[in-house]
mmJSON file of the N, C-alpha and C atoms, coordinates in Angstrom:
{"data_MODEL":{"atom_site":{
"group_PDB":["ATOM","ATOM","ATOM","ATOM","ATOM","ATOM","ATOM","ATOM","ATOM","ATOM","ATOM","ATOM","ATOM","ATOM","ATOM","ATOM","ATOM","ATOM","ATOM","ATOM","ATOM","ATOM","ATOM","ATOM","ATOM","ATOM","ATOM","ATOM","ATOM","ATOM","ATOM","ATOM","ATOM","ATOM","ATOM","ATOM","ATOM","ATOM","ATOM","ATOM","ATOM","ATOM","ATOM","ATOM","ATOM","ATOM","ATOM","ATOM","ATOM","ATOM","ATOM","ATOM","ATOM","ATOM","ATOM","ATOM","ATOM","ATOM","ATOM","ATOM","ATOM","ATOM","ATOM","ATOM","ATOM","ATOM","ATOM","ATOM","ATOM","ATOM","ATOM","ATOM","ATOM","ATOM","ATOM","ATOM","ATOM","ATOM","ATOM","ATOM","ATOM","ATOM","ATOM","ATOM","ATOM","ATOM","ATOM","ATOM","ATOM","ATOM","ATOM","ATOM","ATOM","ATOM","ATOM","ATOM","ATOM","ATOM","ATOM","ATOM","ATOM","ATOM","ATOM","ATOM","ATOM","ATOM","ATOM","ATOM","ATOM","ATOM","ATOM","ATOM","ATOM","ATOM","ATOM","ATOM","ATOM","ATOM","ATOM","ATOM","ATOM","ATOM","ATOM","ATOM","ATOM","ATOM","ATOM","ATOM","ATOM","ATOM","ATOM","ATOM","ATOM","ATOM","ATOM","ATOM","ATOM","ATOM","ATOM","ATOM","ATOM","ATOM","ATOM","ATOM","ATOM","ATOM","ATOM","ATOM","ATOM","ATOM","ATOM","ATOM","ATOM","ATOM","ATOM","ATOM","ATOM","ATOM","ATOM","ATOM","ATOM","ATOM","ATOM","ATOM","ATOM","ATOM","ATOM","ATOM","ATOM","ATOM","ATOM","ATOM","ATOM","ATOM","ATOM","ATOM","ATOM","ATOM","ATOM","ATOM","ATOM","ATOM","ATOM","ATOM","ATOM","ATOM","ATOM","ATOM","ATOM","ATOM","ATOM","ATOM","ATOM","ATOM","ATOM","ATOM","ATOM","ATOM","ATOM","ATOM","ATOM"],
"id":[1,2,3,4,5,6,7,8,9,10,11,12,13,14,15,16,17,18,19,20,21,22,23,24,25,26,27,28,29,30,31,32,33,34,35,36,37,38,39,40,41,42,43,44,45,46,47,48,49,50,51,52,53,54,55,56,57,58,59,60,61,62,63,64,65,66,67,68,69,70,71,72,73,74,75,76,77,78,79,80,81,82,83,84,85,86,87,88,89,90,91,92,93,94,95,96,97,98,99,100,101,102,103,104,105,106,107,108,109,110,111,112,113,114,115,116,117,118,119,120,121,122,123,124,125,126,127,128,129,130,131,132,133,134,135,136,137,138,139,140,141,142,143,144,145,146,147,148,149,150,151,152,153,154,155,156,157,158,159,160,161,162,163,164,165,166,167,168,169,170,171,172,173,174,175,176,177,178,179,180,181,182,183,184,185,186,187,188,189,190,191,192,193,194,195,196,197,198,199,200,201],
"type_symbol":["N","C","C","N","C","C","N","C","C","N","C","C","N","C","C","N","C","C","N","C","C","N","C","C","N","C","C","N","C","C","N","C","C","N","C","C","N","C","C","N","C","C","N","C","C","N","C","C","N","C","C","N","C","C","N","C","C","N","C","C","N","C","C","N","C","C","N","C","C","N","C","C","N","C","C","N","C","C","N","C","C","N","C","C","N","C","C","N","C","C","N","C","C","N","C","C","N","C","C","N","C","C","N","C","C","N","C","C","N","C","C","N","C","C","N","C","C","N","C","C","N","C","C","N","C","C","N","C","C","N","C","C","N","C","C","N","C","C","N","C","C","N","C","C","N","C","C","N","C","C","N","C","C","N","C","C","N","C","C","N","C","C","N","C","C","N","C","C","N","C","C","N","C","C","N","C","C","N","C","C","N","C","C","N","C","C","N","C","C","N","C","C","N","C","C","N","C","C","N","C","C"],
"label_atom_id":["N","CA","C","N","CA","C","N","CA","C","N","CA","C","N","CA","C","N","CA","C","N","CA","C","N","CA","C","N","CA","C","N","CA","C","N","CA","C","N","CA","C","N","CA","C","N","CA","C","N","CA","C","N","CA","C","N","CA","C","N","CA","C","N","CA","C","N","CA","C","N","CA","C","N","CA","C","N","CA","C","N","CA","C","N","CA","C","N","CA","C","N","CA","C","N","CA","C","N","CA","C","N","CA","C","N","CA","C","N","CA","C","N","CA","C","N","CA","C","N","CA","C","N","CA","C","N","CA","C","N","CA","C","N","CA","C","N","CA","C","N","CA","C","N","CA","C","N","CA","C","N","CA","C","N","CA","C","N","CA","C","N","CA","C","N","CA","C","N","CA","C","N","CA","C","N","CA","C","N","CA","C","N","CA","C","N","CA","C","N","CA","C","N","CA","C","N","CA","C","N","CA","C","N","CA","C","N","CA","C","N","CA","C","N","CA","C","N","CA","C","N","CA","C","N","CA","C","N","CA","C","N","CA","C"],
"label_alt_id":[null,null,null,null,null,null,null,null,null,null,null,null,null,null,null,null,null,null,null,null,null,null,null,null,null,null,null,null,null,null,null,null,null,null,null,null,null,null,null,null,null,null,null,null,null,null,null,null,null,null,null,null,null,null,null,null,null,null,null,null,null,null,null,null,null,null,null,null,null,null,null,null,null,null,null,null,null,null,null,null,null,null,null,null,null,null,null,null,null,null,null,null,null,null,null,null,null,null,null,null,null,null,null,null,null,null,null,null,null,null,null,null,null,null,null,null,null,null,null,null,null,null,null,null,null,null,null,null,null,null,null,null,null,null,null,null,null,null,null,null,null,null,null,null,null,null,null,null,null,null,null,null,null,null,null,null,null,null,null,null,null,null,null,null,null,null,null,null,null,null,null,null,null,null,null,null,null,null,null,null,null,null,null,null,null,null,null,null,null,null,null,null,null,null,null,null,null,null,null,null,null],
"label_comp_id":["MET","MET","MET","LYS","LYS","LYS","LEU","LEU","LEU","LYS","LYS","LYS","ASN","ASN","ASN","ILE","ILE","ILE","PHE","PHE","PHE","GLY","GLY","GLY","THR","THR","THR","ILE","ILE","ILE","LEU","LEU","LEU","THR","THR","THR","THR","THR","THR","LEU","LEU","LEU","GLY","GLY","GLY","ILE","ILE","ILE","ALA","ALA","ALA","ALA","ALA","ALA","LEU","LEU","LEU","ILE","ILE","ILE","TYR","TYR","TYR","ALA","ALA","ALA","ALA","ALA","ALA","PHE","PHE","PHE","LEU","LEU","LEU","PHE","PHE","PHE","ALA","ALA","ALA","ASN","ASN","ASN","ALA","ALA","ALA","THR","THR","THR","PRO","PRO","PRO","GLY","GLY","GLY","THR","THR","THR","TYR","TYR","TYR","ASP","ASP","ASP","VAL","VAL","VAL","ARG","ARG","ARG","SER","SER","SER","SER","SER","SER","ILE","ILE","ILE","ILE","ILE","ILE","PHE","PHE","PHE","ALA","ALA","ALA","VAL","VAL","VAL","LEU","LEU","LEU","GLY","GLY","GLY","LEU","LEU","LEU","ILE","ILE","ILE","PHE","PHE","PHE","PHE","PHE","PHE","ILE","ILE","ILE","THR","THR","THR","GLY","GLY","GLY","ILE","ILE","ILE","GLY","GLY","GLY","LEU","LEU","LEU","ILE","ILE","ILE","ARG","ARG","ARG","ALA","ALA","ALA","ILE","ILE","ILE","GLY","GLY","GLY","GLU","GLU","GLU","LYS","LYS","LYS","HIS","HIS","HIS","PRO","PRO","PRO","ASP","ASP","ASP","GLU","GLU","GLU"],
"label_asym_id":["A","A","A","A","A","A","A","A","A","A","A","A","A","A","A","A","A","A","A","A","A","A","A","A","A","A","A","A","A","A","A","A","A","A","A","A","A","A","A","A","A","A","A","A","A","A","A","A","A","A","A","A","A","A","A","A","A","A","A","A","A","A","A","A","A","A","A","A","A","A","A","A","A","A","A","A","A","A","A","A","A","A","A","A","A","A","A","A","A","A","A","A","A","A","A","A","A","A","A","A","A","A","A","A","A","A","A","A","A","A","A","A","A","A","A","A","A","A","A","A","A","A","A","A","A","A","A","A","A","A","A","A","A","A","A","A","A","A","A","A","A","A","A","A","A","A","A","A","A","A","A","A","A","A","A","A","A","A","A","A","A","A","A","A","A","A","A","A","A","A","A","A","A","A","A","A","A","A","A","A","A","A","A","A","A","A","A","A","A","A","A","A","A","A","A","A","A","A","A","A","A"],
"label_entity_id":["1","1","1","1","1","1","1","1","1","1","1","1","1","1","1","1","1","1","1","1","1","1","1","1","1","1","1","1","1","1","1","1","1","1","1","1","1","1","1","1","1","1","1","1","1","1","1","1","1","1","1","1","1","1","1","1","1","1","1","1","1","1","1","1","1","1","1","1","1","1","1","1","1","1","1","1","1","1","1","1","1","1","1","1","1","1","1","1","1","1","1","1","1","1","1","1","1","1","1","1","1","1","1","1","1","1","1","1","1","1","1","1","1","1","1","1","1","1","1","1","1","1","1","1","1","1","1","1","1","1","1","1","1","1","1","1","1","1","1","1","1","1","1","1","1","1","1","1","1","1","1","1","1","1","1","1","1","1","1","1","1","1","1","1","1","1","1","1","1","1","1","1","1","1","1","1","1","1","1","1","1","1","1","1","1","1","1","1","1","1","1","1","1","1","1","1","1","1","1","1","1"],
"label_seq_id":[1,1,1,2,2,2,3,3,3,4,4,4,5,5,5,6,6,6,7,7,7,8,8,8,9,9,9,10,10,10,11,11,11,12,12,12,13,13,13,14,14,14,15,15,15,16,16,16,17,17,17,18,18,18,19,19,19,20,20,20,21,21,21,22,22,22,23,23,23,24,24,24,25,25,25,26,26,26,27,27,27,28,28,28,29,29,29,30,30,30,31,31,31,32,32,32,33,33,33,34,34,34,35,35,35,36,36,36,37,37,37,38,38,38,39,39,39,40,40,40,41,41,41,42,42,42,43,43,43,44,44,44,45,45,45,46,46,46,47,47,47,48,48,48,49,49,49,50,50,50,51,51,51,52,52,52,53,53,53,54,54,54,55,55,55,56,56,56,57,57,57,58,58,58,59,59,59,60,60,60,61,61,61,62,62,62,63,63,63,64,64,64,65,65,65,66,66,66,67,67,67],
"pdbx_PDB_ins_code":[null,null,null,null,null,null,null,null,null,null,null,null,null,null,null,null,null,null,null,null,null,null,null,null,null,null,null,null,null,null,null,null,null,null,null,null,null,null,null,null,null,null,null,null,null,null,null,null,null,null,null,null,null,null,null,null,null,null,null,null,null,null,null,null,null,null,null,null,null,null,null,null,null,null,null,null,null,null,null,null,null,null,null,null,null,null,null,null,null,null,null,null,null,null,null,null,null,null,null,null,null,null,null,null,null,null,null,null,null,null,null,null,null,null,null,null,null,null,null,null,null,null,null,null,null,null,null,null,null,null,null,null,null,null,null,null,null,null,null,null,null,null,null,null,null,null,null,null,null,null,null,null,null,null,null,null,null,null,null,null,null,null,null,null,null,null,null,null,null,null,null,null,null,null,null,null,null,null,null,null,null,null,null,null,null,null,null,null,null,null,null,null,null,null,null,null,null,null,null,null,null],
"Cartn_x":[3.39,4.789,5.474,5.194,5.802,5.28,4.045,3.467,4.236,4.634,5.415,6.787,7.369,8.674,8.574,7.518,7.309,7.049,6.247,5.959,7.231,8.092,9.377,10.261,10.26,11.045,10.51,9.19,8.589,8.916,8.808,9.125,10.587,11.475,12.897,13.168,12.555,12.75,12.206,11.034,10.475,11.366,11.922,12.82,14.067,14.658,15.845,15.507,14.364,13.958,13.741,13.123,12.891,14.204,15.14,16.445,17.21,17.142,17.811,17.154,15.838,15.132,15.467,15.579,15.95,17.352,18.269,19.623,19.624,18.785,18.668,18.135,17.105,16.571,17.617,18.357,19.361,20.523,20.942,22.09,21.767,20.537,20.179,19.599,19.573,19.056,20.109,19.673,20.587,20.765,21.867,22.079,20.96,20.45,19.383,17.988,17.871,16.554,16.514,17.23,17.234,15.847,15.334,14.042,14.303,14.741,15.168,14.016,12.841,11.696,11.371,11.346,11.063,12.155,13.402,14.51,14.43,14.129,14.033,12.863,11.725,10.546,10.817,11.375,11.664,12.75,13.735,14.801,14.273,13.441,12.895,11.954,11.065,10.172,10.952,11.947,12.773,13.507,14.026,14.723,13.771,12.566,11.573,11.184,10.895,10.529,11.672,12.881,14.035,14.272,14.272,14.515,13.39,12.152,11.023,11.095,11.417,11.52,12.632,13.793,14.916,14.565,13.929,13.522,12.52,11.593,10.596,11.243,12.162,12.849,13.688,14.375,15.183,14.308,13.172,12.287,11.73,11.42,10.907,12.024,13.219,14.341,14.849,14.591,15.076,14.261,13.029,12.169,12.538,12.521,12.825,11.541,11.419,10.174,9.938,10.976,10.809,10.196,10.187,9.697,8.21],
"Cartn_y":[4.029,4.328,3.128,1.927,0.759,0.532,0.937,0.765,1.591,2.808,3.642,3.03,2.448,1.809,0.59,-0.186,-1.355,-0.901,0.148,0.667,1.192,1.854,2.326,1.178,0.098,-1.073,-1.725,-1.798,-2.386,-1.54,-0.207,0.664,0.532,0.463,0.318,-0.997,-2.067,-3.385,-3.41,-2.82,-2.749,-1.915,-0.852,-0.018,-0.765,-1.517,-2.302,-3.365,-4.018,-5.058,-4.465,-3.298,-2.67,-2.241,-1.746,-1.371,-2.586,-3.678,-4.908,-5.438,-5.386,-5.864,-4.997,-3.681,-2.798,-3.123,-3.385,-3.767,-5.112,-6.025,-7.342,-7.212,-6.377,-6.16,-5.555,-4.602,-3.937,-4.872,-5.685,-6.562,-7.736,-8.221,-9.392,-9.065,-7.805,-7.438,-7.762,-8.356,-8.654,-7.402,-7.281,-6.084,-5.913,-4.735,-4.443,-4.599,-5.214,-5.395,-4.792,-3.716,-3.073,-2.544,-2.914,-2.416,-1.284,-0.166,0.964,1.538,1.581,2.178,1.425,0.098,-0.687,-0.512,-0.501,-0.327,1.023,2.063,3.399,3.487,2.928,2.979,2.259,1.046,0.319,1.006,1.592,2.278,3.519,4.299,5.514,5.159,4.198,3.791,3.203,2.398,1.837,2.91,3.907,4.996,5.805,6.063,6.798,6.007,4.714,3.901,3.815,3.631,3.495,4.772,5.911,7.183,7.489,7.221,7.458,6.56,5.285,4.354,4.732,5.091,5.504,6.787,7.727,8.975,8.731,7.815,7.502,6.835,5.93,5.26,6.262,7.166,8.174,9.12,9.531,10.458,9.821,8.55,7.848,7.636,7.35,7.064,8.287,9.504,10.706,11.108,10.626,10.993,10.146,10.795,10.088,9.801,8.635,8.299,9.136,9.754,10.549,11.917,12.349,13.687,13.72],
"Cartn_z":[34.413,34.195,33.542,34.009,33.396,31.984,31.728,30.406,29.372,29.735,28.828,28.563,29.586,29.424,28.504,28.66,27.797,26.356,26.183,24.851,24.183,24.948,24.416,23.975,24.749,24.39,23.122,22.993,21.794,20.567,20.691,19.566,19.153,20.134,19.831,19.129,19.595,18.981,17.549,17.343,15.989,15.071,15.604,14.809,14.393,15.314,14.994,13.953,14.124,13.164,11.771,11.687,10.386,9.734,10.526,9.977,9.473,10.207,9.77,8.505,8.424,7.231,6.013,6.216,5.109,4.611,5.535,5.131,4.415,4.879,4.245,2.817,2.629,1.289,0.361,0.879,0.059,-0.27,0.682,0.477,-0.44,-0.426,-1.219,-2.589,-2.951,-4.274,-5.329,-6.416,-7.511,-8.364,-9.051,-9.882,-10.915,-10.986,-11.927,-11.344,-10.183,-9.568,-8.169,-7.976,-6.664,-6.351,-5.21,-4.773,-3.784,-4.334,-3.524,-2.718,-3.299,-2.613,-1.321,-1.371,-0.169,0.871,0.432,1.37,2.071,1.314,1.906,2.872,2.501,3.374,4.693,4.616,5.849,6.674,6.013,6.741,7.462,6.791,7.405,8.561,8.346,9.433,10.61,10.315,11.379,12.163,11.465,12.141,13.013,12.503,13.298,14.547,14.396,15.55,16.555,16.053,16.937,17.738,17.067,17.761,18.746,18.358,19.257,20.488,20.289,21.415,22.379,21.842,22.702,23.447,22.765,23.42,24.536,24.324,25.345,26.547,26.312,27.415,28.207,27.522,28.222,29.03,28.472,29.177,30.447,30.397,31.575,32.588,32.112,33.005,33.759,33.27,33.912,35.138,35.231,36.365,37.586,38.737,39.983,40.739,41.357,42.052,43.306,43.885,45.101,44.836,43.603,43.289,43.09],
"occupancy":[1.0,1.0,1.0,1.0,1.0,1.0,1.0,1.0,1.0,1.0,1.0,1.0,1.0,1.0,1.0,1.0,1.0,1.0,1.0,1.0,1.0,1.0,1.0,1.0,1.0,1.0,1.0,1.0,1.0,1.0,1.0,1.0,1.0,1.0,1.0,1.0,1.0,1.0,1.0,1.0,1.0,1.0,1.0,1.0,1.0,1.0,1.0,1.0,1.0,1.0,1.0,1.0,1.0,1.0,1.0,1.0,1.0,1.0,1.0,1.0,1.0,1.0,1.0,1.0,1.0,1.0,1.0,1.0,1.0,1.0,1.0,1.0,1.0,1.0,1.0,1.0,1.0,1.0,1.0,1.0,1.0,1.0,1.0,1.0,1.0,1.0,1.0,1.0,1.0,1.0,1.0,1.0,1.0,1.0,1.0,1.0,1.0,1.0,1.0,1.0,1.0,1.0,1.0,1.0,1.0,1.0,1.0,1.0,1.0,1.0,1.0,1.0,1.0,1.0,1.0,1.0,1.0,1.0,1.0,1.0,1.0,1.0,1.0,1.0,1.0,1.0,1.0,1.0,1.0,1.0,1.0,1.0,1.0,1.0,1.0,1.0,1.0,1.0,1.0,1.0,1.0,1.0,1.0,1.0,1.0,1.0,1.0,1.0,1.0,1.0,1.0,1.0,1.0,1.0,1.0,1.0,1.0,1.0,1.0,1.0,1.0,1.0,1.0,1.0,1.0,1.0,1.0,1.0,1.0,1.0,1.0,1.0,1.0,1.0,1.0,1.0,1.0,1.0,1.0,1.0,1.0,1.0,1.0,1.0,1.0,1.0,1.0,1.0,1.0,1.0,1.0,1.0,1.0,1.0,1.0,1.0,1.0,1.0,1.0,1.0,1.0],
"B_iso_or_equiv":[0.0,0.0,0.0,0.0,0.0,0.0,0.0,0.0,0.0,0.0,0.0,0.0,0.0,0.0,0.0,0.0,0.0,0.0,0.0,0.0,0.0,0.0,0.0,0.0,0.0,0.0,0.0,0.0,0.0,0.0,0.0,0.0,0.0,0.0,0.0,0.0,0.0,0.0,0.0,0.0,0.0,0.0,0.0,0.0,0.0,0.0,0.0,0.0,0.0,0.0,0.0,0.0,0.0,0.0,0.0,0.0,0.0,0.0,0.0,0.0,0.0,0.0,0.0,0.0,0.0,0.0,0.0,0.0,0.0,0.0,0.0,0.0,0.0,0.0,0.0,0.0,0.0,0.0,0.0,0.0,0.0,0.0,0.0,0.0,0.0,0.0,0.0,0.0,0.0,0.0,0.0,0.0,0.0,0.0,0.0,0.0,0.0,0.0,0.0,0.0,0.0,0.0,0.0,0.0,0.0,0.0,0.0,0.0,0.0,0.0,0.0,0.0,0.0,0.0,0.0,0.0,0.0,0.0,0.0,0.0,0.0,0.0,0.0,0.0,0.0,0.0,0.0,0.0,0.0,0.0,0.0,0.0,0.0,0.0,0.0,0.0,0.0,0.0,0.0,0.0,0.0,0.0,0.0,0.0,0.0,0.0,0.0,0.0,0.0,0.0,0.0,0.0,0.0,0.0,0.0,0.0,0.0,0.0,0.0,0.0,0.0,0.0,0.0,0.0,0.0,0.0,0.0,0.0,0.0,0.0,0.0,0.0,0.0,0.0,0.0,0.0,0.0,0.0,0.0,0.0,0.0,0.0,0.0,0.0,0.0,0.0,0.0,0.0,0.0,0.0,0.0,0.0,0.0,0.0,0.0,0.0,0.0,0.0,0.0,0.0,0.0],
"pdbx_formal_charge":[null,null,null,null,null,null,null,null,null,null,null,null,null,null,null,null,null,null,null,null,null,null,null,null,null,null,null,null,null,null,null,null,null,null,null,null,null,null,null,null,null,null,null,null,null,null,null,null,null,null,null,null,null,null,null,null,null,null,null,null,null,null,null,null,null,null,null,null,null,null,null,null,null,null,null,null,null,null,null,null,null,null,null,null,null,null,null,null,null,null,null,null,null,null,null,null,null,null,null,null,null,null,null,null,null,null,null,null,null,null,null,null,null,null,null,null,null,null,null,null,null,null,null,null,null,null,null,null,null,null,null,null,null,null,null,null,null,null,null,null,null,null,null,null,null,null,null,null,null,null,null,null,null,null,null,null,null,null,null,null,null,null,null,null,null,null,null,null,null,null,null,null,null,null,null,null,null,null,null,null,null,null,null,null,null,null,null,null,null,null,null,null,null,null,null,null,null,null,null,null,null],
"auth_seq_id":[1,1,1,2,2,2,3,3,3,4,4,4,5,5,5,6,6,6,7,7,7,8,8,8,9,9,9,10,10,10,11,11,11,12,12,12,13,13,13,14,14,14,15,15,15,16,16,16,17,17,17,18,18,18,19,19,19,20,20,20,21,21,21,22,22,22,23,23,23,24,24,24,25,25,25,26,26,26,27,27,27,28,28,28,29,29,29,30,30,30,31,31,31,32,32,32,33,33,33,34,34,34,35,35,35,36,36,36,37,37,37,38,38,38,39,39,39,40,40,40,41,41,41,42,42,42,43,43,43,44,44,44,45,45,45,46,46,46,47,47,47,48,48,48,49,49,49,50,50,50,51,51,51,52,52,52,53,53,53,54,54,54,55,55,55,56,56,56,57,57,57,58,58,58,59,59,59,60,60,60,61,61,61,62,62,62,63,63,63,64,64,64,65,65,65,66,66,66,67,67,67],
"auth_comp_id":["MET","MET","MET","LYS","LYS","LYS","LEU","LEU","LEU","LYS","LYS","LYS","ASN","ASN","ASN","ILE","ILE","ILE","PHE","PHE","PHE","GLY","GLY","GLY","THR","THR","THR","ILE","ILE","ILE","LEU","LEU","LEU","THR","THR","THR","THR","THR","THR","LEU","LEU","LEU","GLY","GLY","GLY","ILE","ILE","ILE","ALA","ALA","ALA","ALA","ALA","ALA","LEU","LEU","LEU","ILE","ILE","ILE","TYR","TYR","TYR","ALA","ALA","ALA","ALA","ALA","ALA","PHE","PHE","PHE","LEU","LEU","LEU","PHE","PHE","PHE","ALA","ALA","ALA","ASN","ASN","ASN","ALA","ALA","ALA","THR","THR","THR","PRO","PRO","PRO","GLY","GLY","GLY","THR","THR","THR","TYR","TYR","TYR","ASP","ASP","ASP","VAL","VAL","VAL","ARG","ARG","ARG","SER","SER","SER","SER","SER","SER","ILE","ILE","ILE","ILE","ILE","ILE","PHE","PHE","PHE","ALA","ALA","ALA","VAL","VAL","VAL","LEU","LEU","LEU","GLY","GLY","GLY","LEU","LEU","LEU","ILE","ILE","ILE","PHE","PHE","PHE","PHE","PHE","PHE","ILE","ILE","ILE","THR","THR","THR","GLY","GLY","GLY","ILE","ILE","ILE","GLY","GLY","GLY","LEU","LEU","LEU","ILE","ILE","ILE","ARG","ARG","ARG","ALA","ALA","ALA","ILE","ILE","ILE","GLY","GLY","GLY","GLU","GLU","GLU","LYS","LYS","LYS","HIS","HIS","HIS","PRO","PRO","PRO","ASP","ASP","ASP","GLU","GLU","GLU"],
"auth_asym_id":["A","A","A","A","A","A","A","A","A","A","A","A","A","A","A","A","A","A","A","A","A","A","A","A","A","A","A","A","A","A","A","A","A","A","A","A","A","A","A","A","A","A","A","A","A","A","A","A","A","A","A","A","A","A","A","A","A","A","A","A","A","A","A","A","A","A","A","A","A","A","A","A","A","A","A","A","A","A","A","A","A","A","A","A","A","A","A","A","A","A","A","A","A","A","A","A","A","A","A","A","A","A","A","A","A","A","A","A","A","A","A","A","A","A","A","A","A","A","A","A","A","A","A","A","A","A","A","A","A","A","A","A","A","A","A","A","A","A","A","A","A","A","A","A","A","A","A","A","A","A","A","A","A","A","A","A","A","A","A","A","A","A","A","A","A","A","A","A","A","A","A","A","A","A","A","A","A","A","A","A","A","A","A","A","A","A","A","A","A","A","A","A","A","A","A","A","A","A","A","A","A"],
"auth_atom_id":["N","CA","C","N","CA","C","N","CA","C","N","CA","C","N","CA","C","N","CA","C","N","CA","C","N","CA","C","N","CA","C","N","CA","C","N","CA","C","N","CA","C","N","CA","C","N","CA","C","N","CA","C","N","CA","C","N","CA","C","N","CA","C","N","CA","C","N","CA","C","N","CA","C","N","CA","C","N","CA","C","N","CA","C","N","CA","C","N","CA","C","N","CA","C","N","CA","C","N","CA","C","N","CA","C","N","CA","C","N","CA","C","N","CA","C","N","CA","C","N","CA","C","N","CA","C","N","CA","C","N","CA","C","N","CA","C","N","CA","C","N","CA","C","N","CA","C","N","CA","C","N","CA","C","N","CA","C","N","CA","C","N","CA","C","N","CA","C","N","CA","C","N","CA","C","N","CA","C","N","CA","C","N","CA","C","N","CA","C","N","CA","C","N","CA","C","N","CA","C","N","CA","C","N","CA","C","N","CA","C","N","CA","C","N","CA","C","N","CA","C","N","CA","C","N","CA","C","N","CA","C","N","CA","C"],
"pdbx_PDB_model_num":[1,1,1,1,1,1,1,1,1,1,1,1,1,1,1,1,1,1,1,1,1,1,1,1,1,1,1,1,1,1,1,1,1,1,1,1,1,1,1,1,1,1,1,1,1,1,1,1,1,1,1,1,1,1,1,1,1,1,1,1,1,1,1,1,1,1,1,1,1,1,1,1,1,1,1,1,1,1,1,1,1,1,1,1,1,1,1,1,1,1,1,1,1,1,1,1,1,1,1,1,1,1,1,1,1,1,1,1,1,1,1,1,1,1,1,1,1,1,1,1,1,1,1,1,1,1,1,1,1,1,1,1,1,1,1,1,1,1,1,1,1,1,1,1,1,1,1,1,1,1,1,1,1,1,1,1,1,1,1,1,1,1,1,1,1,1,1,1,1,1,1,1,1,1,1,1,1,1,1,1,1,1,1,1,1,1,1,1,1,1,1,1,1,1,1,1,1,1,1,1,1]
}}}
């Protein structure tokens, strides 16, 4: 049970890091050299990891140990 919670936390952290990196790539691109493909790939992967991690943490948190 704790392993799933740790895995959810790792996925959420990786998702946040990928989203921040995608924003960093997009913000630091000079005009005419936008690397849109890399920004989109990191943003989509970050969003998938973030949503999956949050969903896993919520699913684990809803279960009660007495049941």
